FIVEX-762483 format. One record per residue (C-alpha): residue number from 1; y negated, x negated, z; residue in three letters. Coordinates in nm, 3 decimals. Each point is the difference from the previous one (the first is absolute). Example, Ala and Ser with C-alpha at 12.3 -4.5 7.8 and 13.67 -1.06 7.14 Angstrom:
2
PT,k,v,u,w,r
PT,1,0.450,-1.230,0.780,ALA
PT,2,-0.344,-0.137,-0.066,SER
// end
This chain:
295
PT,k,v,u,w,r
PT,1,0.914,-0.526,0.044,MET
PT,2,0.168,-0.285,0.156,LYS
PT,3,0.346,-0.060,-0.200,ALA
PT,4,0.162,-0.094,0.360,LEU
PT,5,-0.147,0.243,0.201,ALA
PT,6,0.265,0.182,0.218,LYS
PT,7,0.030,0.350,-0.088,THR
PT,8,0.134,0.120,0.324,MET
PT,9,-0.254,0.087,0.259,MET
PT,10,0.064,-0.150,0.330,PRO
PT,11,-0.175,0.221,0.331,ASN
PT,12,-0.324,0.088,-0.140,ARG
PT,13,-0.158,0.016,0.347,ARG
PT,14,0.088,-0.357,0.080,ALA
PT,15,-0.136,-0.126,-0.351,LEU
PT,16,-0.324,0.201,0.048,ALA
PT,17,-0.069,-0.164,0.352,ASP
PT,18,0.043,-0.334,-0.152,LYS
PT,19,-0.239,0.054,-0.261,ALA
PT,20,-0.273,0.164,0.234,MET
PT,21,0.030,-0.288,0.221,LYS
PT,22,-0.018,-0.260,-0.286,ALA
PT,23,-0.342,0.195,-0.110,ALA
PT,24,-0.128,-0.014,0.352,ILE
PT,25,0.050,-0.388,0.020,THR
PT,26,-0.164,-0.032,-0.363,ALA
PT,27,-0.291,0.151,0.083,ARG
PT,28,-0.016,-0.227,0.331,LEU
PT,29,0.094,-0.314,-0.138,LYS
PT,30,-0.286,0.035,-0.250,ALA
PT,31,-0.252,0.056,0.269,GLY
PT,32,-0.034,0.399,-0.030,LYS
PT,33,0.020,0.288,0.237,ASP
PT,34,0.248,0.270,-0.039,LEU
PT,35,-0.309,0.284,-0.045,VAL
PT,36,-0.229,-0.114,-0.265,SER
PT,37,0.114,0.053,-0.394,PRO
PT,38,0.068,-0.364,-0.184,ILE
PT,39,-0.026,-0.168,-0.285,CYS
PT,40,0.369,-0.062,-0.074,ILE
PT,41,-0.042,-0.282,-0.267,TYR
PT,42,-0.218,-0.194,0.259,SER
PT,43,0.319,0.054,0.256,ILE
PT,44,0.212,-0.138,-0.270,ALA
PT,45,-0.176,-0.296,-0.072,GLU
PT,46,-0.033,-0.049,0.418,ALA
PT,47,0.383,0.012,-0.016,HIS
PT,48,0.005,-0.288,-0.290,GLY
PT,49,0.064,0.260,-0.252,VAL
PT,50,-0.198,-0.066,-0.361,ARG
PT,51,-0.101,0.366,-0.138,VAL
PT,52,-0.057,0.032,-0.370,THR
PT,53,-0.092,0.282,-0.210,PHE
PT,54,0.179,0.015,-0.317,ASN
PT,55,-0.004,0.228,-0.303,SER
PT,56,0.352,0.109,0.012,ILE
PT,57,0.206,0.349,-0.014,ASN
PT,58,0.161,-0.028,0.363,MET
PT,59,-0.100,0.126,0.317,GLU
PT,60,-0.008,-0.388,0.179,GLY
PT,61,0.230,-0.304,0.011,MET
PT,62,0.065,-0.215,0.274,TYR
PT,63,0.085,-0.402,-0.084,GLN
PT,64,0.139,-0.186,0.288,ARG
PT,65,-0.093,-0.360,0.007,GLY
PT,66,-0.245,-0.272,0.087,SER
PT,67,-0.247,0.184,0.005,PRO
PT,68,0.128,0.343,-0.027,SER
PT,69,-0.161,0.235,-0.233,ARG
PT,70,-0.073,0.360,-0.055,ILE
PT,71,-0.072,0.123,-0.332,HIS
PT,72,-0.127,0.349,-0.054,LEU
PT,73,-0.080,0.221,-0.268,SER
PT,74,-0.380,0.021,-0.100,SER
PT,75,0.069,0.308,-0.157,LEU
PT,76,0.111,0.218,0.301,ARG
PT,77,-0.254,0.198,0.213,PRO
PT,78,-0.198,-0.195,0.239,LEU
PT,79,0.165,0.167,0.315,ALA
PT,80,0.337,-0.034,-0.145,ARG
PT,81,-0.048,-0.389,-0.044,ARG
PT,82,-0.089,-0.055,0.388,ALA
PT,83,0.337,0.170,0.093,TYR
PT,84,0.204,-0.166,-0.266,ASN
PT,85,-0.191,-0.349,0.131,CYS
PT,86,0.132,0.123,0.365,ALA
PT,87,0.346,0.085,-0.146,HIS
PT,88,0.023,-0.357,-0.143,GLU
PT,89,-0.118,-0.145,0.302,LEU
PT,90,0.261,0.199,0.205,GLY
PT,91,0.275,-0.167,-0.230,HIS
PT,92,-0.158,-0.336,0.086,HIS
PT,93,-0.012,0.057,0.378,LEU
PT,94,0.338,0.168,0.063,LEU
PT,95,0.163,-0.295,-0.156,GLY
PT,96,0.099,0.180,-0.339,HIS
PT,97,0.044,-0.212,-0.337,GLY
PT,98,-0.192,0.033,-0.293,SER
PT,99,-0.074,0.361,-0.165,SER
PT,100,-0.098,0.193,-0.286,ILE
PT,101,-0.114,0.340,0.098,ASP
PT,102,-0.028,0.257,-0.314,GLU
PT,103,-0.264,0.267,-0.050,LEU
PT,104,0.125,0.275,0.236,ARG
PT,105,-0.009,0.268,-0.262,GLU
PT,106,0.286,-0.211,-0.230,ASN
PT,107,0.228,-0.052,0.302,GLN
PT,108,0.326,0.135,-0.056,THR
PT,109,0.106,-0.026,0.369,SER
PT,110,-0.153,0.087,0.325,ARG
PT,111,-0.142,-0.338,0.120,PRO
PT,112,-0.031,0.144,0.366,TRP
PT,113,0.402,0.001,-0.004,ASP
PT,114,-0.007,-0.388,-0.095,VAL
PT,115,-0.028,-0.146,0.394,PRO
PT,116,-0.223,-0.289,-0.128,GLU
PT,117,-0.259,0.245,-0.203,GLU
PT,118,0.020,0.233,0.312,TYR
PT,119,-0.111,-0.294,0.248,SER
PT,120,-0.266,-0.084,-0.241,ALA
PT,121,-0.132,0.313,-0.045,ASP
PT,122,-0.006,0.058,0.376,THR
PT,123,-0.175,-0.343,0.066,PHE
PT,124,-0.267,0.116,-0.274,ALA
PT,125,-0.060,0.312,0.190,ALA
PT,126,-0.055,-0.132,0.348,TYR
PT,127,-0.210,-0.321,-0.147,ALA
PT,128,-0.216,0.224,-0.175,LEU
PT,129,-0.015,0.306,0.209,MET
PT,130,0.091,-0.108,0.385,PRO
PT,131,0.039,0.272,0.244,THR
PT,132,-0.273,-0.093,0.226,LEU
PT,133,-0.226,-0.015,-0.300,GLY
PT,134,0.063,0.346,-0.139,ILE
PT,135,0.014,0.157,0.327,ARG
PT,136,-0.351,-0.134,0.052,ASN
PT,137,-0.113,0.110,-0.342,ALA
PT,138,0.050,0.340,0.101,PHE
PT,139,-0.139,-0.003,0.327,ALA
PT,140,-0.310,-0.161,-0.096,VAL
PT,141,-0.062,0.255,-0.264,ARG
PT,142,0.092,0.279,0.297,GLU
PT,143,0.296,0.135,-0.244,LEU
PT,144,0.359,0.086,0.011,ALA
PT,145,0.259,-0.111,-0.261,PRO
PT,146,0.167,0.363,0.033,GLU
PT,147,-0.380,0.148,-0.071,THR
PT,148,-0.232,-0.241,-0.189,ALA
PT,149,-0.070,0.109,-0.357,THR
PT,150,0.156,-0.196,-0.305,PRO
PT,151,-0.342,-0.137,-0.041,VAL
PT,152,-0.011,-0.123,0.334,GLU
PT,153,0.356,-0.149,-0.069,ILE
PT,154,-0.105,-0.151,-0.302,TYR
PT,155,-0.321,-0.133,0.169,SER
PT,156,0.240,-0.192,0.265,ILE
PT,157,0.210,-0.094,-0.314,ALA
PT,158,-0.262,-0.201,-0.136,CYS
PT,159,-0.096,-0.177,0.298,GLN
PT,160,0.373,-0.138,0.039,PHE
PT,161,-0.003,-0.114,-0.361,GLY
PT,162,0.286,0.236,-0.075,VAL
PT,163,0.069,0.293,-0.223,GLY
PT,164,-0.047,0.359,0.132,TYR
PT,165,0.361,0.081,-0.076,SER
PT,166,0.112,-0.329,0.178,THR
PT,167,-0.187,0.097,0.308,LEU
PT,168,0.151,0.345,0.033,VAL
PT,169,0.355,-0.138,-0.017,THR
PT,170,-0.101,-0.226,0.238,HIS
PT,171,-0.138,0.229,0.251,LEU
PT,172,0.350,0.224,-0.075,ARG
PT,173,0.273,-0.261,0.052,TRP
PT,174,-0.150,-0.316,0.111,GLY
PT,175,-0.189,0.163,0.307,GLU
PT,176,0.094,0.354,0.032,GLY
PT,177,-0.350,0.115,0.003,MET
PT,178,0.048,0.294,-0.218,ILE
PT,179,0.283,0.249,-0.072,SER
PT,180,0.177,0.001,-0.333,GLN
PT,181,-0.171,0.390,-0.070,LYS
PT,182,-0.320,-0.185,0.051,ARG
PT,183,0.095,-0.293,-0.204,ALA
PT,184,0.083,0.237,-0.300,ASP
PT,185,-0.306,0.162,0.030,ALA
PT,186,-0.196,-0.314,-0.019,LEU
PT,187,0.183,-0.131,-0.271,ARG
PT,188,-0.113,0.325,-0.240,ARG
PT,189,-0.324,-0.245,-0.025,PHE
PT,190,-0.014,-0.266,-0.232,THR
PT,191,-0.289,-0.266,0.018,PRO
PT,192,-0.105,0.133,-0.344,ARG
PT,193,-0.059,0.373,0.160,THR
PT,194,-0.137,-0.175,0.328,LEU
PT,195,-0.241,-0.188,-0.269,ARG
PT,196,-0.126,0.327,-0.176,ALA
PT,197,-0.025,0.182,0.360,HIS
PT,198,-0.208,-0.304,0.142,ILE
PT,199,-0.240,-0.050,-0.289,LEU
PT,200,-0.008,0.349,-0.135,GLY
PT,201,0.125,-0.118,-0.337,SER
PT,202,0.301,-0.137,-0.171,LEU
PT,203,-0.006,-0.379,-0.065,THR
PT,204,0.274,-0.244,-0.097,PRO
PT,205,-0.164,-0.266,0.213,GLN
PT,206,0.147,-0.111,0.297,PRO
PT,207,-0.224,0.112,0.372,LEU
PT,208,-0.006,-0.176,0.286,LEU
PT,209,-0.135,0.168,0.292,VAL
PT,210,-0.211,-0.185,0.320,ALA
PT,211,-0.086,0.251,0.276,ASP
PT,212,-0.238,-0.070,0.276,ASP
PT,213,0.319,-0.086,0.230,ALA
PT,214,0.114,-0.277,-0.241,TRP
PT,215,-0.010,-0.336,0.134,SER
PT,216,0.181,-0.319,0.091,GLY
PT,217,0.052,-0.062,-0.376,SER
PT,218,-0.176,-0.072,-0.335,ALA
PT,219,0.048,0.242,-0.289,ILE
PT,220,0.185,-0.110,-0.293,ASP
PT,221,-0.052,0.134,-0.340,ALA
PT,222,0.025,-0.137,-0.364,GLU
PT,223,-0.268,0.077,-0.271,VAL
PT,224,-0.009,0.358,-0.099,GLY
PT,225,0.112,0.164,0.319,HIS
PT,226,-0.230,0.235,0.179,LEU
PT,227,-0.062,-0.051,0.347,LEU
PT,228,-0.128,0.309,0.215,LEU
PT,229,-0.201,-0.132,0.306,LEU
PT,230,-0.202,0.179,0.288,PRO
PT,231,-0.294,0.147,-0.111,SER
PT,232,-0.325,-0.243,0.000,ASP
PT,233,0.219,-0.334,-0.055,THR
PT,234,-0.189,-0.278,-0.182,ILE
PT,235,0.196,-0.229,-0.189,ALA
PT,236,-0.136,-0.401,0.004,HIS
PT,237,0.137,-0.138,-0.302,GLY
PT,238,0.062,0.054,-0.346,GLU
PT,239,0.390,0.054,-0.003,ALA
PT,240,-0.080,0.384,0.070,VAL
PT,241,-0.243,0.236,-0.116,VAL
PT,242,-0.100,0.381,0.144,ALA
PT,243,0.058,0.272,-0.242,ILE
PT,244,-0.079,0.305,0.166,SER
PT,245,0.008,0.170,0.373,ASP
PT,246,0.274,0.253,0.069,LEU
PT,247,0.014,0.223,0.319,PRO
PT,248,0.284,-0.215,0.131,GLY
PT,249,-0.204,-0.329,-0.076,GLY
PT,250,-0.130,-0.236,-0.231,ARG
PT,251,0.167,-0.111,-0.267,LEU
PT,252,0.047,-0.335,-0.188,PHE
PT,253,0.160,-0.171,-0.279,GLU
PT,254,0.116,-0.343,-0.022,ALA
PT,255,-0.147,-0.191,-0.282,LYS
PT,256,0.086,-0.323,0.035,ARG
PT,257,0.216,-0.278,0.189,PRO
PT,258,-0.140,-0.100,0.354,GLY
PT,259,-0.087,0.070,0.351,LEU
PT,260,-0.269,0.247,0.149,VAL
PT,261,-0.127,0.093,0.302,ARG
PT,262,-0.047,0.413,0.063,PHE
PT,263,-0.170,0.113,0.322,ASP
PT,264,-0.210,0.308,0.110,ARG
PT,265,-0.343,-0.049,0.100,PRO
PT,266,-0.074,0.117,0.371,GLY
PT,267,0.372,-0.068,0.085,SER
PT,268,0.237,-0.246,0.077,ASP
PT,269,0.286,0.099,-0.255,TRP
PT,270,0.039,-0.286,-0.252,ALA
PT,271,0.292,-0.141,-0.178,VAL
PT,272,0.044,-0.254,-0.300,PHE
PT,273,0.168,0.089,-0.316,GLY
PT,274,0.194,-0.201,-0.217,ARG
PT,275,0.008,0.065,-0.375,ILE
PT,276,0.263,-0.140,-0.227,ALA
PT,277,0.042,-0.009,-0.402,ARG
PT,278,0.183,0.282,-0.096,ALA
PT,279,0.382,-0.097,-0.088,ALA
PT,280,-0.119,-0.352,0.134,TYR
PT,281,0.269,-0.276,-0.074,VAL
PT,282,0.002,-0.307,0.231,GLY
PT,283,0.016,-0.130,0.331,ARG
PT,284,-0.053,0.300,0.262,ALA
PT,285,-0.254,-0.182,0.180,GLU
PT,286,-0.228,-0.017,-0.267,PHE
PT,287,0.034,0.335,-0.133,ARG
PT,288,-0.387,0.074,0.085,HIS
PT,289,-0.157,-0.298,-0.088,LEU
PT,290,-0.350,0.087,-0.212,GLU
PT,291,0.015,-0.030,-0.342,ASP
PT,292,-0.194,-0.307,-0.149,ASP
PT,293,-0.286,0.159,-0.197,LEU
PT,294,-0.058,-0.367,-0.200,ASP
PT,295,0.375,0.043,-0.178,ASP
// end
C-alpha cells in the first residue's frame, strides 16, 4: 500500500461521488457510452497510460510519469487483472501519486479504510460496471437483481469482465440493488461451484458465459479458458475449438492466441473473441496477437 497514504477516512459519500464522476468522465473522454461493457486497457491507453502485464507477485502498480504506466500481474485471474487496471487508472485520473498494490489476501490493513484506495476501488467499480449498463443488462434479460439466479448473475459478470463476487458487492454497496440478505445468499456460491453447476462437472479451467443477450463488447479470454456460447454458435477462426453441446449452449475451448468471430446461423447474434496467451507478459494491446508458426 502507499506509504504516505492518509489513514483517517474523510466523508465516504464525497469520495464516492468524486470517484463515480471521474469514472463517467473517463469513459466519455475515451469515446465510450455509459451502458456498454468496456476494455479497460483501451480506456487506459486512451488516457495516455501504458498498460503492461508482468510476472510479478502483486495486484498492480501505478507509476506516474511521461508516459504514466500501469503494471499488472499476469499471474492473477483475468477478471481480477481488469479490475486492478481500473483501480490503478483511478489512481492516475484522481491525481494520486505512484502506488504499489499488494495481493489482497496478503494485506494486513483494510484498503477501503485508506481514502486513496477507497476512491480507486470506487472508480474501478463504476468504470467497469456503470449504473445504466448494469440496469440495462438485467432489463434486456428480463431479470431483477433480487431474484436472478446465481448463474444469471455470473453471466452478467462475464459480460462486464468482472468477477462474480465483484458484481455481487457492487450490486449491494455501489448500486443498492440487492439487500444484505440477498448478497449473503449469493456469496454462498463460488465461481468453482457455479462452473460445476453450469457444465455438469468440476473443472479447474476458467469459464466465460456469453448468452443471447451479450452485445456491445468482445469476449476476452486466454488460452485454456472455456467459453459457453448460445446453442448452434459457429466459430470462424482457429483460436478456439468446439468441444461439446450442453443444455446451456455450445462449449468451446480457447486453444491459441488470436481473433475469432462467433455467430449463429439464421440469427443476428454475433460477437468477436480475443484470445490471449496464458499468463501473457508484455504490452496489453498486443496480448491476443497470433503466434508466429514459423518461429
